[in-house]
N, C-alpha and C positions, 0 to 999 in steps of 0.2 A: 585396504578398504574396498568393499565390493560396490559395483554400480547400483544406483538407485533410480527408480522410475516412478513417475506420477501416474496412477491408474484411475483416480477419481477426483473430481473437482465440483464443488457446489457453492452456490451463493444465494443469499436471501435478497429480497427487494431492499434496496437502500433508500432511505428517506426519513421523514419525520413521522415517528411511530410511537408517540407517548404511551407509556404503559405496556408496551408489547413485552418487554423483558428479555433477559439474557437467554432463558430457556427456549422460548418460542423462536427467536431469531436463530439461535444456534442449531436447533433441530431441523429447521427448514434447510439450512445450508448442508448439514450432515446428511440428511436424507438425499439431497441432490448429488452429493459426492458419492455416496454408496451406490445409488442407482446407475451412475455412469462408470462404475468400477468393475462390475462383475463379481464383486465380493459380497460376503454376508457380514453381519455385525460380529459373529463369532470369530471371524478372521482377524479382527483388529486386536493387537496385543498391547498397544500403548496409546495414550491420548495426551497431547500437549495443547493446553488451552491458553490462548493469548488474550489478555484484557488489560486496559490501561487505567480506567478511572471509575470502575463500578463501586469501589469503596466509598467514594464521595457522592456519586450521582444517585446510585440506588442502594447504597450502604451495605453492599455485599463485599465486605473487606477481604474475606478469605474463602477457601474451598469453593471457588466459583465453578470449576469443572464438575466437582462432585455434586453440587447443587443442580447444575444444568442437567446432568445425566441421572439424577435420582429417579428411581422407578423406570429405568430405561434399559434396554438390552446391553448397553455399554457400562452399566453401573458397576460391574465387577472388574472392569479393566483398570489397570494402574494408570493414574492420572497425575500430571504435573502442571501446575499453574505457572504461567509465564507473564511477567510484567516488564516491559522494556519501552515504556512510553509509546509513541506512534509506531515503533517497530516491534510491538508485542507480537503481532501476528507473524511477521517475518521471522522473528526469533523462535516462535513455536515451530514454524516450518523447518528452520535450520536444525533444531533439536531432533525433530522427527527424522530428517534426512540422516543426521549423524547416528541416530540409534539404529537405523536400518543398515547404513554403510558399515558400521562396526560389527554387525552380526548379532547385536544384542536382541533385536526382534526382527521378524520378517515383514511385518505390516504395522505401520503407525499412522495415526490420524492427527493432523494439526488443525486447530480451529481458532479463528480470531473473531471476537464478538465485542460490540460496544453498544450500549444504550446511553446515548448522550442527551437526548431530549427528556425533559422532566417538567412537571408543573412549576417547579422552582427553577426559573431560567438561569439563575446565577450559579447553580451547582456545577455545571460543566465548565464554565469559565474559571471558577475557583479551583476546580480540580486541575485545570491545565497549568496553573501556576507551579504545580509540582513537577512539570517537565523541565524545570531549570533549577538552579541552586537557591533554595529558600533562604539560606543564611545570607545570601547576597541581596535578594529582592525583598525579603521580609515576609512574615506571615500576614494573612488577611486580617485586618483589624475587626474586632467584634462589632457586628452591626453594619459593616460596609459590604458593598456588592461589587461584582465585576461585570462590566457591560460588554467587554470584548475579550478575546483570547490574548493573553500576554505575548504569545508567539507572534502575533501580527505586529507588535511593536518591534520585535527582532527582525522580522521579514521586511518591514518598512525601512529599517536601517540598511539591510542588504540591497533593497531596491534603489535607494538613493545612492549608495556606493557604486552600484552597477551603472547608474546614469552618469555619475561623475567620472568614473574611470574609463568607460567604454563607449560613451556617446549614445547610450540607449535613451529611450523616452518612455513616458507613460503609455504612449500608443503601442509600443512593443509589448508591454505587459498586457494591454488590452487584446492584442493579437493572440497571445497565448490563451486567454480566457475564451475568446471567440472560437478559436480552433478546437479547443477541448469540448466546448459546448456543442459544436457541430458533430463531433465524434459521438458524444453522449446521446444525441438525438437518435442514433441508431442502436442504442443499448437499452433494451427494455427494463433492465434492472437498475439503471442509473437514477439518481435522485433528481437532478436538474436537466431537463431534456429540451427545453424550448430554445431554439437558436436565438442568438443575440448579435448585435452589430458593435463595431468598435465605438461608435458614438454613444450607444446605450451603456456600454461598460464605463466609458470615461465620465459620463454624466450621472452615474449611479452614486449612491450615498458614500461619502468619504469615510473610511474606517480609520486609517492612519496614513497621512500623506507619505507617498503618492498613491497608496493603495485604496481603490474603491471596493465595494462589497463583492462584485463578481470576480475580482482578482484574488479573493481569499476563499479558502476551502470552507464549506458550510458545516455547521453542526449536523451530524448525521447518525442515524441508527442503522445497524446492519451486521451481517455475519458472513463469513466465507470459510469453507472447509476444504482441505486437501488430503488425499490418502496417498501415501507412498509405500512402496514395497521393493524388494530386491528385483533387479532386472530379470533374473531367472524366473521368478514367480510371475512377473508381469507378462512374460512371453506366453505363459500358459492360459492367460485370460483372454476374453474376447475384446476387452477394451483396448483402445489405441493408447499405447504406452508413450509417455514423454520422458525422455532421459534428463536427469539432473546432471548437467555437465559440471557445474560448480555452484557452491553456495558459501559465501564468505562474510565474516563479521569484522568490521573495523571500528575501533573506538575513535572518539573525537579529540583525543589528547593532542594529536599533531595538527589539528585544525582542518584536516581535509579527509574526513572519513569516507565520503562518497568516492573520491578519486582513489583512495587507498584500497577500498573494497573492490572497486571495478578493476584496478590493476592486478589485484590478487586473483580475481576470476580469470582475467585474460592470461595471466602467467600459468595458472593451473590447467586451463583447458586448451591452451594453444590457439585460441580464437581471437581474432582482431575485431575491434568495434566496427570496422568497415564491412565485416562479414555478417553482421547481425541484421535481421530483417525487421524487427520492431522493438520498441522500448517502452516500458512502463516506469516513469520517473516520479519522484516524490514531490509533486507540485502543490504542496500545502498552501503556497502563495505563488502567483504567476512568476515573480522574479526567480524563484527557486528552480523552475524548469529551465529558464535561460542559463542559469549558472551551471546546471548539471549537464548541459550540452557539451561544454568543454571538459567538465570533470569526468565524463565517461568516454571522452575521446572522439566526439563527433566533429570538433572544430578546434581552432586555436583559442587560447584564453581571450574572452571578450567577443568571440565570434558568434555567439548565440543570436544576437540581433539580426545578423544577416541571414541565418538559417530560418528564423521565423518570418522575416520579411519576404524571403524567396519561396516560402511554402515547402521547404525541404522536409519539415517535420509533421506535415499533415498527411492524412490518408491519401495514398497515391504518390507521395514524395519519396525521396531516397531513403530517409530515416524516419519512418512514422513513429510518433511519440504520443503516448497516452490515448490510444485508440478507444479505450474504454470510456473516455471522458475525463480520466484522471481524478485526482482528489478534488479539483475545482468543480467538476460537474457530476462525475459518478458519485462523489461524496467521500467524506473522510471520517468514518467511524473508527477512531484511533486504532483500537486493537484488531480491527478487521482488515485494515488497509493492506498489510503485507500479504495476507492470503488472498485478498481480492485481486491484487496485482498478478499473483501466480495464476489465479482462476482465469483472468483475461488471456494470459499467454497460452494457457492450455487450450482454451477455446480457439484461439488463432492457429496454434500449431496443429490442432486436430482438424482445422478447416471448417469449423461449424459456427463461425462468428457472424454469419449472415451478411447484412448490408455493410457492416464495418470490416469485413474480412480483408486482411492483407494478403494479396495474391501470392501463392507459393511460399508462404512463411515457413521457415525451417528452424531458425534460431531466434530466441527472444531473451531480452535482459530486463530484469526488474531491479529497481533501487528503492529500498524502504528505509527512510531516515527516522530517527527517534530522538526526542529531547533536544535541548539546546544548551550549549556551553561554549564560551569563548568565541563567539562569532560564527558558530557552525553547529551541525547536529552533534549530539553527544555520541551517537553511533550510527552506522549504516550497514544494512544487509544487502549484498549484491547476489543475485541469483541468475544463472544462465541455464536455459532450457533448450532442448533440441528434439525435434520430431525424428523418430527412428523408424 
């Protein structure tokens, strides 16, 4: 397998953008990726398009990529549509990396896009039910509506277990939300950028006890795009190449896909979590970030509360986490999230992240979770990048 590098990364504005649509969001991100790469559209040989719920929300069940790039310079390029719940974007990126690493193509584009907002507010919440086993939870009854994401019911259970087992508190979850909002205040593409206090988070509307609204990732529209190519080709371009040290996919069958994927990355790359300069973790709800601290090896099991209380995971701390604002504040447009995490790492490793820059960043790890089965994610994608 040959080395693979990222040479282009682009991202649309994340936020509430009713009616903007998959095409507009995607092309915004793709244009940004191409502009930062030194490549032309003719150089791209394969497109992998990640999307989770367009079939329900905007009723584009199939051929999403082909529709997005209709009448576009990429229209003739072979395209593969990828659905893997919240890890659709991360999975599209993984497939692009594998295609280049295998020598099948020299240049591949991965795109993750989601239009979640709709005039019918129930569509996104109904679609999210498909992220778990419908045979177990049952289909939506005709005429009924969903007011919240079913995933927040699962995360509430995780939150309560974390409190019971490790002595955490709702204040610790609020600390995660406050930290990530502070980071997002420096990210012009993030959805929620107004700083908040612990008191404001705790006093906000209760979603599912003990989770209040700011502890839950918002419904978001957005897109991100990543261009990968062989390291040899990357060296011939003017763009700053970012090496893909490892990209691994673990299923949730064993109940610990995040830890499994992270350990696979460490074993393959020879890199220790203590050597990594920043992390983009899948904080779809605040307790998920605390759980992932120990799952990726930053602390002992249950030690996440001490890290957040001591400021270890904020900008300037030893292990900066979710400097983009994370899913909680950058936003969580399902299919776009995995590529958006990669986008943030690329910005950081290129040293162009502005006020949120992690000084001297050389290594970055992203964890993109997807779906929910048996008390954990149905899958997780772990990606380790290095500035070369």
